[in-house]
C-alpha positions in Angstrom: -32.3 21.9 -29.4 -33.2 23.5 -26.1 -31.1 26.5 -24.9 -29.3 25.7 -21.6 -31.0 27.4 -18.6 -29.6 30.7 -17.3 -28.0 31.1 -14.2 -29.7 33.8 -13.3 -33.4 35.4 -14.5 -34.5 38.5 -13.3 -38.3 39.1 -14.2 -40.1 42.5 -14.0 -38.1 43.5 -11.0 -39.2 46.6 -9.0 -37.8 48.4 -6.1 -40.1 51.4 -4.9 -38.7 53.4 -1.8 -41.4 55.0 0.2 -41.1 58.8 1.1 -42.5 59.3 4.5 -43.5 62.7 6.4 -42.3 62.9 9.9 -40.9 60.0 12.0 -44.1 58.2 12.2 -45.8 59.4 9.1 -47.4 57.4 6.3 -45.9 57.0 2.7 -46.7 60.3 0.7 -45.2 59.2 -2.5 -42.5 56.6 -3.8 -39.0 56.7 -5.4 -39.3 54.5 -8.5 -35.6 53.3 -8.4 -36.2 50.4 -10.4 -39.4 50.0 -12.3 -39.8 46.8 -14.2 -36.2 45.2 -15.3 -36.1 41.8 -16.9 -32.8 40.0 -18.1 -31.2 36.8 -17.9 -27.4 35.7 -17.6 -26.1 32.5 -18.6 -23.3 30.5 -16.9 -20.0 31.8 -17.6 -21.4 35.0 -19.1 -20.9 38.6 -18.1 -23.5 41.1 -18.5 -22.7 44.7 -18.1 -25.5 47.1 -16.5 -24.6 50.5 -17.6 -26.3 53.9 -17.6 -26.1 57.5 -15.7 -25.7 57.8 -11.8 -29.2 57.3 -10.1 -30.6 55.2 -13.0 -31.2 52.4 -10.4 -28.3 49.8 -11.7 -26.9 49.6 -8.3 -30.3 49.0 -6.7 -31.1 46.1 -9.3 -27.5 44.2 -7.8 -28.5 44.8 -4.3 -32.1 43.5 -4.9 -31.0 40.5 -6.5 -28.8 39.6 -3.4 -31.7 40.6 -1.3 -29.7 43.0 0.5 -32.8 45.1 -0.4 -36.2 43.5 -0.4 -37.9 43.9 -4.1 -41.0 45.4 -4.2 -42.3 43.3 -6.9 -41.0 40.8 -9.7 -39.0 37.6 -9.4 -35.5 36.6 -9.3 -34.6 33.0 -10.2 -30.8 31.3 -9.5 -30.4 28.2 -11.6 -34.1 27.8 -11.8 -35.1 28.4 -8.3 -36.9 31.5 -7.1 -35.2 33.3 -4.5 -36.7 36.7 -4.1 -39.7 35.5 -1.8 -38.0 32.7 0.3 -37.3 33.0 3.9 -33.9 34.0 5.6 -33.2 30.5 6.6 -33.5 29.1 3.0 -31.7 32.0 1.5 -28.6 31.5 3.7 -27.3 28.4 2.0 -27.8 30.1 -1.4 -26.0 33.4 -0.4 -22.9 31.2 -0.7 -23.5 31.1 -4.4 -24.0 34.9 -4.8 -21.4 37.6 -3.6 -20.8 41.2 -4.4 -17.8 43.2 -4.7 -18.5 46.8 -3.8 -17.3 50.2 -5.2 -15.2 51.4 -2.4 -12.7 49.0 -1.6 -11.6 50.7 1.9 -15.0 51.2 3.3 -16.1 47.7 2.3 -13.4 45.9 4.3 -13.4 45.9 8.2 -10.3 48.1 9.3 -10.0 46.2 12.4 -9.6 42.9 10.8 -6.4 41.6 9.3 -6.9 40.6 5.6 -6.5 36.7 6.8 -9.9 37.1 8.9 -11.6 39.2 6.4 -11.2 36.5 3.6 -11.7 33.8 6.2 -15.1 35.1 7.3 -17.1 33.5 4.7 -15.3 30.2 4.8 -16.1 30.0 8.5 -19.8 31.3 8.3 -20.4 28.4 5.8 -18.5 25.9 7.4 -16.1 25.2 4.6 -13.1 24.6 6.4 -12.3 23.5 10.1 -9.2 24.2 12.0 -6.7 27.1 11.6 -4.3 25.3 9.3 -7.1 24.2 6.9 -8.4 28.1 6.9 -5.0 29.4 6.3 -4.5 27.2 3.4 -7.8 28.2 1.5 -7.0 32.1 2.3 -3.5 31.6 0.9 -4.9 29.7 -2.4 -7.3 32.6 -2.8 -4.5 35.4 -2.2 -2.5 33.4 -4.9 -5.3 33.5 -7.3 -6.0 37.4 -6.9 -2.2 38.1 -7.1 -1.3 39.0 -3.7 1.5 37.6 -1.7 0.6 35.4 1.2 2.1 37.4 3.9 -0.8 39.9 3.2 -2.6 37.7 5.4 -0.8 39.5 8.7 -1.8 43.0 7.4 -4.6 45.3 7.7 -6.5 47.0 4.8 -4.9 50.4 5.4 -1.7 49.1 4.5 -2.5 48.5 1.0 -3.3 50.5 -2.1 -6.8 50.8 -3.6 -6.1 48.5 -6.2 -4.8 45.8 -3.6 -8.0 46.4 -1.5 -10.1 45.7 -4.4 -8.1 42.3 -4.9 -8.6 41.7 -1.1 -12.7 42.3 -1.7 -12.5 39.8 -4.8 -10.7 37.3 -2.7 -13.7 37.6 -0.1 -16.3 37.3 -2.7 -14.5 34.0 -4.3 -14.2 32.4 -0.8 -17.4 30.7 -0.4 -17.1 29.4 -4.0 -19.7 31.6 -5.5 -21.0 31.2 -9.1 -22.4 34.7 -9.3 -20.6 37.7 -8.5 -22.3 41.2 -8.8 -19.3 44.0 -9.4 -20.8 47.1 -8.4 -18.9 49.8 -9.8 -16.0 47.6 -8.6 -13.3 49.7 -10.6 -14.9 53.4 -10.7 -12.8 54.3 -7.5 -9.4 53.3 -9.0 -6.8 54.7 -11.3 -6.8 54.1 -14.9 -3.7 52.0 -14.9 -5.3 49.9 -11.9 -8.6 49.7 -13.7 -7.1 47.8 -16.4 -5.3 45.3 -14.0 -8.7 44.7 -12.0 -10.6 44.1 -15.4 -7.9 41.6 -16.6 -8.0 39.9 -13.2 -11.6 39.4 -13.3 -11.5 38.2 -16.8 -8.9 35.9 -16.0 -10.8 34.3 -12.9 -14.0 33.9 -14.9 -12.2 31.7 -17.6 -10.6 30.0 -14.6 -13.3 29.4 -12.3 -16.4 29.7 -14.8 -17.8 32.7 -12.9 -21.0 34.5 -14.0 -20.6 38.4 -13.5 -23.2 41.0 -13.3 -20.8 44.1 -14.0 -22.3 47.4 -12.9 -20.6 50.5 -14.4 -21.1 53.7 -16.1 -17.8 53.3 -17.5 -18.3 52.2 -21.1 -14.6 52.1 -22.1 -14.2 49.6 -19.7 -17.3 47.6 -20.3 -16.5 47.4 -23.9 -13.2 45.2 -22.9 -14.9 43.0 -20.3 -18.5 42.1 -21.1 -20.5 39.6 -23.4 -23.5 41.5 -23.4 -24.9 45.1 -22.3 -28.0 46.1 -20.9 -28.3 50.0 -20.8 -30.5 51.4 -18.1 -32.4 54.7 -17.9 -34.3 55.8 -14.9 -35.2 52.6 -13.4 -35.8 50.7 -16.8 -33.6 48.8 -19.4 -34.1 50.5 -22.6 -31.5 48.5 -24.7 -30.1 45.0 -24.5 -27.6 43.5 -26.9 -24.3 41.7 -27.4 -21.3 43.8 -27.0 -20.4 44.1 -30.7 -23.8 44.8 -31.8 -24.3 47.6 -29.2 -21.0 49.3 -29.8 -21.0 49.0 -33.6 -24.8 49.8 -34.1 -26.5 51.4 -31.0 -30.4 51.6 -31.6 -31.9 53.5 -28.6 -31.3 57.3 -28.7 -30.0 57.2 -25.1 -27.5 54.3 -25.9 -26.1 56.6 -29.1 -25.7 59.6 -26.5 -23.8 57.4 -23.7 -21.5 56.1 -26.7 -20.9 59.4 -28.3 -19.4 60.4 -24.9 -16.5 58.0 -24.7 -13.3 59.6 -25.1 -11.4 58.2 -28.3 -7.9 57.6 -27.9 -6.8 58.8 -31.4 -6.8 62.5 -31.5 -7.1 62.6 -35.4 -10.5 60.8 -35.0 -13.6 63.0 -34.6 -16.7 61.8 -33.2 -20.1 63.2 -33.6 -21.4 64.2 -30.1 -25.0 63.8 -29.3 -25.9 66.1 -26.6 -28.5 65.6 -24.4 -30.3 68.8 -23.0 -31.9 69.1 -19.4 -31.8 67.1 -16.6 -32.9 63.4 -15.7 -36.3 63.6 -14.4 -37.0 62.8 -10.9 -37.7 59.3 -9.9 -40.3 60.5 -7.7 -42.4 61.5 -10.3 -41.2 59.9 -13.5 -42.9 61.2 -16.7 -45.3 59.5 -18.7 -44.7 57.5 -21.9 -41.0 57.0 -22.6 -39.1 58.0 -19.7 -36.4 59.6 -22.0 -38.8 61.6 -24.0 -38.0 64.5 -22.0 -34.4 64.8 -23.4 -34.7 62.8 -26.3 -33.8 65.0 -29.8 -36.0 62.5 -31.6 -39.2 62.5 -29.5 -42.7 62.6 -31.2 -46.2 62.8 -29.8 -46.4 58.9 -29.2 -43.2 59.0 -27.1 -45.2 61.4 -24.8 -47.9 59.0 -24.2 -47.0 55.4 -24.5 -44.4 53.6 -23.0 -42.4 51.7 -25.4 -41.6 48.0 -24.9 -38.4 46.0 -25.2 -38.6 44.6 -29.0 -36.4 42.8 -31.1 -34.9 45.1 -33.6 -32.9 42.4 -35.3 -29.6 40.4 -34.6 -31.2 39.6 -31.2 -30.8 43.4 -30.4 -33.8 44.5 -28.1 -34.7 48.3 -27.7 -37.5 50.1 -25.8 -38.1 52.8 -28.4 -40.8 54.1 -30.9 -38.6 55.0 -33.6 -39.0 52.8 -36.8 -41.5 50.7 -34.9 -43.3 48.9 -37.9 -46.6 49.1 -35.8 -46.5 52.9 -35.9 -49.2 54.6 -38.1 -48.9 58.1 -39.9 -49.5 59.9 -36.7 -45.7 60.2 -36.4 -45.4 62.5 -39.5 -45.3 66.3 -38.3 -45.7 65.6 -34.6 -42.0 66.1 -33.4 
């Protein structure tokens, strides 16, 4: 039996930013922000993209939406390639893809009332006509995100951070989107408010059948929201797995280090920390071989020269690591 087609497919996506010398100077190098990312998300699924700051996860989200033009690779939405189509053809597709930004204050126009903020995509896509119909749709969206209807008359600065993020979510839902990219959508919020927003997203996904790409560095939040997790390091995905498998049996050393840093709520439980030494290499000149080998305590000679590919290590878990690779030869011994 054929598996259903994923809603979103990303194939070898790259985004390289040129470094220029002077105002009119040519490129003297590139920042390899995203350097060959591949994944797929099924309809109604949540995939969390996690990693340290600067690993390229937000750039992936913006390249998918064409807020940034990809350098190379392909993006398919419901089977249709969208990374190379014209702005005119992309416009109706944008109705299906929306984003919730990290900062719920700067992403909202302070001069617009909440009614106008949420109504803007409704008007742009011609989804309602006349003030009465628009107001009804805005009121319905406010109900969905747990805000009172009289919020329509107020300005963003009159709300708390969590309430402003609810307004951002309502705006993302306004055009009837299928795919919502949450770019660090809860990182600027208090702990208790984070839980409320995560629960809201989960409820909306169940109610509306949303597909979510949840970009975050907070693994404690990710564990309670996602179906699958993709771990990024220096522009590349180093591990992809379903949530249970990744949190129970992480394979890649970088994933293990991230999970070992997650606080345990029980003070009696001790966790063995895997401390990474050194800084993340510059994306302007990433290291050869495995990008993680400069900080990996288990690196050996092969890691320094040969870049590992994502491979199945069991139970559908994909990991880009040479360790316990059955294709390794005896050169591993004595080369650590």
